[in-house]
N, CA, C and O of each residue as an XYZ file, in Angstrom:
488
protein
N       0.821     -1.196      0.000
C       0.000      0.000      0.000
C       0.867      1.264      0.000
O       0.642      2.173     -0.800
N       1.856      1.320      0.896
C       2.744      2.470      0.960
C       4.169      2.011      0.702
O       4.549      0.902      1.078
N       4.952      2.863      0.063
C       6.342      2.543     -0.241
C       7.221      3.607      0.393
O       7.175      4.766     -0.020
N       8.014      3.242      1.378
C       8.894      4.189      2.057
C      10.177      4.338      1.264
O      10.978      3.407      1.185
N      10.373      5.515      0.674
C      11.606      5.744     -0.073
C      12.105      7.185      0.068
O      12.963      7.621     -0.700
N      11.569      7.926      1.051
C      11.934      9.326      1.207
C      12.094      9.605      2.702
O      11.138      9.525      3.473
N      13.322      9.931      3.085
C      13.631     10.248      4.476
C      13.996     11.719      4.572
O      14.713     12.242      3.719
N      13.508     12.383      5.602
C      13.844     13.785      5.836
C      14.520     13.898      7.197
O      14.007     13.420      8.209
N      15.691     14.545      7.195
C      16.388     14.848      8.444
C      16.236     16.322      8.738
O      16.436     17.155      7.854
N      15.885     16.658      9.969
C      15.863     18.049     10.384
C      17.278     18.433     10.783
O      17.914     17.747     11.584
N      17.767     19.528     10.223
C      19.149     19.945     10.423
C      19.204     21.423     10.791
O      18.251     22.169     10.565
N      20.324     21.828     11.357
C      20.533     23.233     11.713
C      20.619     24.094     10.452
O      19.973     25.139     10.364
N      21.408     23.659      9.491
C      21.665     24.438      8.281
C      21.682     23.477      7.089
O      22.596     22.663      6.955
N      20.681     23.573      6.239
C      20.531     22.614      5.135
C      21.725     22.635      4.178
O      22.198     21.577      3.763
N      22.210     23.810      3.829
C      23.322     23.885      2.869
C      24.619     23.335      3.456
O      25.380     22.661      2.762
N      24.870     23.621      4.725
C      26.072     23.088      5.378
C      25.990     21.568      5.457
O      26.966     20.876      5.165
N      24.836     21.051      5.850
C      24.662     19.597      5.920
C      24.777     18.971      4.547
O      25.338     17.884      4.411
N      24.257     19.637      3.521
C      24.328     19.099      2.158
C      25.773     18.978      1.693
O      26.111     18.030      0.984
N      26.624     19.911      2.076
C      28.038     19.824      1.699
C      28.665     18.557      2.287
O      29.405     17.847      1.606
N      28.362     18.284      3.558
C      28.884     17.081      4.212
C      28.371     15.822      3.531
O      29.155     14.935      3.194
N      27.050     15.736      3.323
C      26.468     14.535      2.737
C      26.898     14.356      1.279
O      27.014     13.222      0.816
N      27.134     15.440      0.550
C      27.626     15.325     -0.825
C      29.003     14.663     -0.842
O      29.295     13.854     -1.723
N      29.838     15.005      0.121
C      31.161     14.363      0.218
C      31.009     12.894      0.600
O      31.730     12.038      0.088
N      30.086     12.608      1.487
C      29.856     11.233      1.929
C      29.307     10.377      0.786
O      29.763      9.252      0.580
N      28.332     10.904      0.044
C      27.684     10.140     -1.015
C      28.452     10.163     -2.337
O      28.302      9.258     -3.159
N      29.263     11.184     -2.541
C      29.993     11.293     -3.796
C      29.187     11.926     -4.915
O      29.563     11.802     -6.081
N      28.090     12.601     -4.598
C      27.316     13.337     -5.605
C      26.578     14.490     -4.937
O      26.395     14.511     -3.720
N      26.161     15.444     -5.756
C      25.524     16.669     -5.273
C      24.005     16.501     -5.146
O      23.418     15.645     -5.808
N      23.375     17.312     -4.299
C      21.915     17.276     -4.221
C      21.298     17.778     -5.527
O      21.903     18.577     -6.241
N      20.092     17.303     -5.830
C      19.387     17.753     -7.030
C      18.644     19.057     -6.767
O      18.238     19.753     -7.697
N      18.476     19.372     -5.505
C      17.824     20.619     -5.093
C      18.596     21.144     -3.892
O      18.931     20.385     -2.984
N      18.878     22.446     -3.888
C      19.633     23.009     -2.767
C      19.216     24.461     -2.530
O      19.400     25.327     -3.386
N      18.656     24.699     -1.355
C      18.322     26.057     -0.937
C      18.647     26.169      0.547
O      18.966     25.172      1.195
N      18.566     27.361      1.075
C      18.898     27.572      2.484
C      18.006     26.746      3.413
O      18.436     26.354      4.497
N      16.785     26.484      2.999
C      15.856     25.760      3.860
C      15.748     24.272      3.611
O      15.343     23.526      4.503
N      16.107     23.818      2.400
C      15.896     22.409      2.066
C      16.846     21.971      0.957
O      17.047     22.687     -0.024
N      17.420     20.801      1.124
C      18.265     20.179      0.095
C      17.792     18.750     -0.104
O      17.352     18.097      0.842
N      17.881     18.266     -1.337
C      17.364     16.949     -1.666
C      18.372     16.142     -2.471
O      18.898     16.605     -3.483
N      18.631     14.920     -1.999
C      19.479     13.963     -2.709
C      18.592     12.873     -3.295
O      17.692     12.370     -2.623
N      18.848     12.507     -4.561
C      18.180     11.376     -5.208
C      19.229     10.297     -5.414
O      20.319     10.572     -5.915
N      18.902      9.073     -5.029
C      19.809      7.943     -5.196
C      19.392      7.121     -6.416
O      18.231      7.140     -6.824
N      20.352      6.401     -6.988
C      20.086      5.584     -8.170
C      18.984      4.560     -7.943
O      18.278      4.191     -8.882
N      18.830      4.095     -6.702
C      17.816      3.081     -6.412
C      16.426      3.680     -6.186
O      15.487      2.951     -5.867
N      16.284      5.003     -6.349
C      14.984      5.650     -6.196
C      14.759      6.275     -4.833
O      13.821      7.054     -4.665
N      15.590      5.956     -3.862
C      15.439      6.559     -2.542
C      15.833      8.028     -2.581
O      16.622      8.458     -3.422
N      15.262      8.789     -1.646
C      15.553     10.210     -1.544
C      15.872     10.557     -0.097
O      15.314      9.976      0.833
N      16.781     11.514      0.077
C      17.095     12.038      1.401
C      16.966     13.547      1.342
O      17.643     14.215      0.560
N      16.080     14.077      2.186
C      15.895     15.512      2.289
C      16.547     16.029      3.564
O      16.497     15.376      4.606
N      17.152     17.197      3.473
C      17.738     17.877      4.633
C      16.963     19.178      4.788
O      17.092     20.088      3.969
N      16.157     19.261      5.844
C      15.243     20.385      6.023
C      15.687     21.183      7.239
O      15.845     20.629      8.326
N      15.886     22.469      7.060
C      16.264     23.326      8.179
C      15.191     23.257      9.259
O      14.018     23.518      8.993
N      15.596     22.905     10.475
C      14.621     22.782     11.565
C      13.985     24.127     11.898
O      12.989     24.179     12.619
N      14.549     25.209     11.383
C      14.013     26.543     11.638
C      12.913     26.911     10.656
O      12.203     27.895     10.862
N      12.762     26.125      9.581
C      11.748     26.440      8.572
C      10.700     25.344      8.409
O       9.805     25.472      7.573
N      10.791     24.267      9.194
C       9.836     23.165      9.082
C       8.444     23.662      9.472
O       8.272     24.356     10.474
N       7.455     23.289      8.653
C       6.059     23.630      8.929
C       5.267     22.341      8.921
O       5.308     21.603      7.937
N       4.540     22.049      9.999
C       4.503     22.804     11.245
C       5.835     22.686     11.982
O       6.602     21.749     11.762
N       6.092     23.647     12.854
C       7.338     23.668     13.619
C       7.518     22.347     14.357
O       6.551     21.745     14.824
N       8.751     21.911     14.452
C       9.045     20.639     15.108
C       9.529     20.853     16.536
O      10.174     21.852     16.854
N       9.204     19.898     17.373
C       9.729     19.890     18.740
C      10.663     18.705     18.935
O      11.115     18.444     20.050
N      10.954     17.982     17.848
C      11.853     16.839     17.932
C      13.245     17.313     18.320
O      13.753     18.300     17.787
N      13.847     16.599     19.250
C      15.193     16.980     19.680
C      16.216     15.885     19.431
O      17.410     16.175     19.348
N      15.790     14.653     19.310
C      16.716     13.548     19.057
C      16.855     13.320     17.569
O      15.939     13.610     16.799
N      18.005     12.798     17.162
C      18.240     12.497     15.764
C      17.729     11.123     15.392
O      17.076     10.447     16.187
N      18.033     10.727     14.190
C      17.667      9.394     13.691
C      18.945      8.632     13.364
O      20.042      9.188     13.406
N      18.788      7.369     13.042
C      19.927      6.567     12.596
C      19.683      6.136     11.165
O      18.662      5.526     10.848
N      20.639      6.464     10.304
C      20.616      5.993      8.924
C      21.613      4.845      8.821
O      22.735      4.947      9.318
N      21.207      3.758      8.178
C      22.071      2.582      8.067
C      22.541      2.426      6.629
O      21.751      2.518      5.689
N      23.844      2.188      6.473
C      24.470      2.043      5.163
C      25.134      0.669      5.080
O      26.229      0.485      5.610
N      24.484     -0.301      4.420
C      25.110     -1.610      4.273
C      26.309     -1.526      3.327
O      26.254     -0.842      2.305
N      27.368     -2.211      3.667
C      28.582     -2.272      2.846
C      28.701     -3.678      2.268
O      28.298     -4.655      2.900
N      29.253     -3.770      1.073
C      29.360     -5.070      0.407
C      30.325     -6.014      1.101
O      30.110     -7.226      1.127
N      31.412     -5.444      1.676
C      32.436     -6.287      2.292
C      33.241     -5.442      3.276
O      33.014     -4.240      3.413
N      34.189     -6.093      3.959
C      34.980     -5.388      4.962
C      35.892     -4.331      4.347
O      36.204     -3.335      4.998
N      36.319     -4.531      3.116
C      37.135     -3.518      2.442
C      36.335     -2.223      2.298
O      36.846     -1.138      2.576
N      35.093     -2.339      1.868
C      34.219     -1.172      1.729
C      33.949     -0.543      3.091
O      33.913      0.681      3.217
N      33.760     -1.373      4.101
C      33.535     -0.873      5.455
C      34.754     -0.077      5.928
O      34.604      1.004      6.498
N      35.941     -0.599      5.696
C      37.167      0.102      6.095
C      37.340      1.414      5.328
O      37.851      2.390      5.878
N      36.919      1.442      4.066
C      36.946      2.688      3.295
C      35.985      3.710      3.898
O      36.281      4.905      3.927
N      34.835      3.238      4.378
C      33.862      4.125      5.028
C      34.438      4.708      6.317
O      34.192      5.870      6.639
N      35.200      3.905      7.051
C      35.863      4.395      8.273
C      36.786      5.552      7.913
O      36.757      6.597      8.562
N      37.604      5.368      6.879
C      38.547      6.412      6.458
C      37.826      7.656      5.966
O      38.222      8.775      6.293
N      36.771      7.470      5.182
C      36.021      8.601      4.638
C      35.376      9.416      5.751
O      35.495     10.641      5.774
N      34.694      8.743      6.676
C      34.020      9.482      7.747
C      35.031     10.181      8.652
O      34.758     11.268      9.159
N      36.194      9.569      8.858
C      37.247     10.220      9.654
C      37.749     11.468      8.937
O      37.991     12.494      9.573
N      37.907     11.385      7.606
C      38.387     12.540      6.844
C      37.380     13.683      6.860
O      37.749     14.840      6.660
N      36.105     13.362      7.099
C      35.058     14.378      7.179
C      34.902     14.932      8.592
O      34.099     15.835      8.824
N      35.675     14.387      9.538
C      35.637     14.871     10.913
C      34.403     14.460     11.686
O      34.036     15.123     12.656
N      33.752     13.374     11.276
C      32.549     12.925     11.978
C      32.924     12.212     13.275
O      33.854     11.406     13.307
N      32.198     12.517     14.328
C      32.476     11.954     15.649
C      32.118     10.472     15.693
O      31.023     10.081     15.288
N      33.039      9.652     16.183
C      32.798      8.213     16.315
C      31.982      7.957     17.575
O      32.383      8.317     18.681
N      30.835      7.331     17.381
C      29.967      6.952     18.496
C      30.231      5.506     18.900
O      30.182      5.154     20.079
N      30.510      4.677     17.897
C      30.838      3.262     18.131
C      31.973      2.885     17.180
O      31.803      2.943     15.962
N      33.129      2.501     17.725
C      34.219      2.064     16.843
C      33.847      0.735     16.186
O      32.846      0.115     16.545
N      34.655      0.308     15.228
C      34.393     -0.977     14.576
C      34.157     -2.056     15.620
O      34.982     -2.287     16.504
N      33.019     -2.705     15.495
C      32.588     -3.699     16.481
C      31.911     -4.855     15.760
O      31.135     -4.638     14.829
N      32.198     -6.079     16.184
C      31.473     -7.248     15.677
C      30.215     -7.406     16.517
O      30.284     -7.537     17.739
N      29.075     -7.393     15.857
C      27.799     -7.554     16.550
C      27.035     -8.721     15.935
O      27.479     -9.308     14.949
N      25.913     -9.047     16.504
C      25.123    -10.188     16.048
C      24.782    -10.106     14.566
O      24.781    -11.128     13.879
N      24.494     -8.915     14.063
C      24.072     -8.742     12.674
C      25.238     -8.534     11.711
O      25.047     -8.565     10.496
N      26.460     -8.320     12.250
C      27.624     -8.127     11.408
C      28.602     -7.143     12.015
O      28.433     -6.708     13.153
N      29.628     -6.793     11.251
C      30.634     -5.843     11.713
C      30.128     -4.434     11.395
O      29.597     -4.191     10.311
N      30.298     -3.502     12.350
C      29.682     -2.190     12.214
C      30.487     -1.109     12.904
O      31.325     -1.392     13.760
N      30.224      0.145     12.522
C      30.680      1.309     13.274
C      29.654      2.415     13.078
O      28.891      2.408     12.112
N      29.648      3.367     14.011
C      28.676      4.461     13.976
C      29.396      5.782     14.190
O      30.262      5.907     15.056
N      29.015      6.770     13.376
C      29.473      8.146     13.554
C      28.234      9.025     13.667
O      27.127      8.598     13.338
N      28.428     10.256     14.134
C      27.317     11.202     14.171
C      27.655     12.407     13.313
O      28.806     12.839     13.237
N      26.619     12.943     12.666
C      26.804     14.162     11.891
C      26.691     15.360     12.844
O      26.375     15.168     14.019
N      26.936     16.570     12.378
C      26.897     17.734     13.268
C      25.540     17.985     13.930
O      25.467     18.690     14.937
N      24.462     17.415     13.373
C      23.135     17.581     13.968
C      22.769     16.452     14.916
O      21.664     16.433     15.458
N      23.680     15.512     15.123
C      23.432     14.410     16.054
C      22.801     13.184     15.427
O      22.503     12.226     16.139
N      22.586     13.178     14.119
C      22.044     11.992     13.455
C      23.132     10.927     13.387
O      24.286     11.212     13.069
N      22.738      9.696     13.692
C      23.692      8.586     13.697
C      23.760      7.965     12.316
O      22.731      7.730     11.681
N      24.976      7.699     11.848
C      25.208      7.057     10.563
C      25.906      5.730     10.848
O      27.070      5.700     11.248
N      25.183      4.646     10.637
C      25.727      3.309     10.899
C      26.141      2.659      9.586
O      25.339      2.550      8.659
N      27.377      2.235      9.515
C      27.905      1.495      8.374
C      28.119      0.062      8.852
O      28.602     -0.151      9.964
N      27.766     -0.924      8.024
C      27.897     -2.309      8.475
C      28.057     -3.268      7.310
O      27.624     -3.001      6.189
N      28.686     -4.382      7.605
C      28.739     -5.531      6.694
C      27.863     -6.593      7.332
O      28.187     -7.087      8.412
N      26.748     -6.960      6.682
C      25.877     -7.977      7.278
C      26.611     -9.307      7.443
O      27.413     -9.704      6.598
N      26.316     -9.976      8.545
C      26.911    -11.297      8.758
C      26.259    -12.297      7.811
O      25.088    -12.159      7.455
N      27.019    -13.291      7.412
C      26.477    -14.346      6.555
C      25.619    -15.261      7.423
O      26.111    -15.855      8.382
N      24.357    -15.371      7.091
C      23.440    -16.212      7.877
C      23.237    -17.547      7.220
O      22.498    -18.384      7.739
């Protein structure tokens, strides 16, 4: 009935956040303004970055969300570690083996958690 393919993160500054995410994703947003930036992915998913100061209706949300990025293998996961470190993202969880696979978590400047992982072979 419904297809979830569009996520919106509330951010302090949409253009500043878009610069960070463009470096992370390796491509530019298709829409960019002071209040809202939009990324389109090849698989049809979309990520919007909306200034929390312009959201209508106004938001009272204070906690961030977690975005999960599956990696094909440990080499890709290790590349993600290097990339996020080069972007100055704060490490919330260092590389850790967990039940679902090997993972690490960083946070963006707005407190949103970005989890990168290699799923375990089941």
